[in-house]
N, C-alpha and C positions, 0 to 999 in steps of 0.2 A: 624423590625418595624411592627406594625399592621396598616393596611389600609383598607378602604372600597373601593373595586375595582368593576368596571363594566366590565364584560366579554362579555356581549351581551345585547344590549338595549331591553327592554321589558316594558309592562305596569307596572307602579309603584306598583300596587296591587300585582304583582307577586314577589316583593322584588328582583329586579335585582342586587342590590348592595350586595356584599358578603365580609365578613371579610377575610382578607388574611394576612398571615405572610410572609413578604418580607425582603430581606436584607436591612440594613440601606443604603440609598444612599450616595454617596460621591460627593462633589461639583467638577465640572470640572473648567477649567480656566475661570475666570470672573464670577463665580457663588458663591452663598451663600448656605449653608445648614441651613434651619430654622427649629427649633423645634416648631411645631405647638402648640399653646395654645388654639386657638379657630378658627372655620371655620363656617361661616354662611351658611345657606341653602337658596339658591336663586332659583327662578322659572327657571332660565337658567339651573341649575343643573338637574331639573326635565326634561327639554327638552333633555338634554344629555342622562339621564338614560332611557328615553322612546324612543329615537331615532329620535326625531324631529330635533335635531342638530346632525350631523355626526361627531363623534370623529375621529381624525387623526390616532389613533391607538386603538387597543383593545388587552388586557385589558387596561383600563385607570382608574386613580384615579381622580374623579371629585372634585369640590370645588374650588371656586376662591375668596371667601371673607375671606381671611386668615390673621390672625395675629399670631405673634410668636416672638421668640428670636433667634438671630443669634448664631448658634452652631459652624459652621466652615466656613472658607473662602477658596475659591478656589484660585489657583495661579492667581495673577493679579487683584483680586477683591479688589476694593478700596472704600473708603468712609464709611466703616463700621468696627466695631470691634465685637469680640465675646461678647455676652451679650446685644447688642443693641436690643431694641424692635422695630419690623418692621411690616408693612402691605404689603402684596403682591398684586400687581395690576392684574386685569383681563387681560389687554393688556400685553402680554409677549414679543411681537416683532412687529415692524412696518417697512415698507420698507424705509421710509424716503425720497422717491422719487416721490410718486404720488401727485396729487393735494391736497388731504386731508392732507397728512403728511406735505406738504409744507405750507399749511394754518394753521398748528397747530392742526388739527383735526385727529390725528393719530388713534383714536378709530374707525374711518370710513375707514381705510386703507383696500382695497380689498384683500390685501395679508397678513393682520395681523394674528398673532398667539396668542392664548389665553390660559390662565391657566385653567386647568381642561377640556379643549376641545382638544387642540393640544399637550399638555404636562401634565404630572401628576400634580394634584392640592393638595388641603389641607385636604382632608378626610383621613388623615394619621398622624402618629406621627412626621414625618419629611417631608419637601418639599425642593426640590432642585430648585433654581431659579436664573436667571441672575441678577447680582447685579443692573443693570440699570433698572429693572422692579419693584424695590421696590418703593411703592408709598408713604410711610411715614416712617420716623425714629422718634421714640418717646423717649423723654428724660425720664430717670427714675423718679419716684415720689419721692419727698423729704419728 
């Protein structure tokens, strides 16, 4: 697949994102492989590219405003079928134990993990994502 990858944060004027040819990802257990149809550009992505937010790994594929189509299901992934149109959430994981999670405000979890910051995001042809972090499943247009 082709992806826009960040190897080292730098001022955006220096074009820190580079096109890279990478192997197509395979979904692990409980994950979906989503063929990306569109990915928005958010100011948060600029913060990642410029180093204002520290990515968990480098290189990383930014992008968290992702919509696409389910391409493959990992073992045990349920609630989706190949061809479903989906949106991928910014929040990739939350602890479920802190006061924010217990109150239903998982987006404030101090141990939260995020798409495009802690794991590869949507500036690519494919995104691998836990099935439980899909924020929308859209019915096909009739």
